N, C-alpha and C positions, 0 to 999 in steps of 0.2 A: 568515484565515478557516476553520472548521473545517467540513465538509461531511459531510453523512450517502452512503453508496453500500448497496449493497443486494448482496448474492453472489447465485447464481445459483437460491439453494435463500432466498431471502431474508431471509438473516439481516442487520441494522444493523452496520452497518462506521463505525467515524465515520475523517477523515481526510481531510483538502487534496483531494483529487481522485478517484477515480476510478480514474488509474494506481495501480499499485502497486514502480514503478521506481528510484522514488526512493527509498523508505523500506529495499528489499528485493533489489534486486538487478534484479531481474525482471522483463520486459515484456508485462505482465500486465495488466486491469483484473480489480478487485473483482467485475464482471459476469459475469466468465467464468471460477470461480472458486466452489464451495462450500465456508459456512464452517472445514469443517475443513482442507478445501487451505492455505485462507490464514488458520492457524490454524499450519498445517506452515513458513509459511516464515518464515526469519529478518528482522527488523527489528532489528537490532544489530546484523548487520554489515552495514553499508551501507557500499556501492563511492563515493558521493558524496563529494564534497572540501568541508566542511562550511566549512573555514577561506576558500577563494575566495569564498564568500555572503558572510564580515561584513569581507568588503575593498569 
C-alpha cells in the first residue's frame, strides 16, 4: 500500500508512511521537512537489511 504525505511546505510525497527512517536512515517525518530537504536525502543508501524482511 502506498500513501501520500505532505511536506512542511505542502508538497505531496508518495510513500508508505510519514517516517523516512526505513528508506533514508534519517529519523524524521516527511511533514517536518520541506520538499527541497526531502530531495536532498539519499533514499538509495538505506541502512535497512531488506534480506531480513524476505525471510
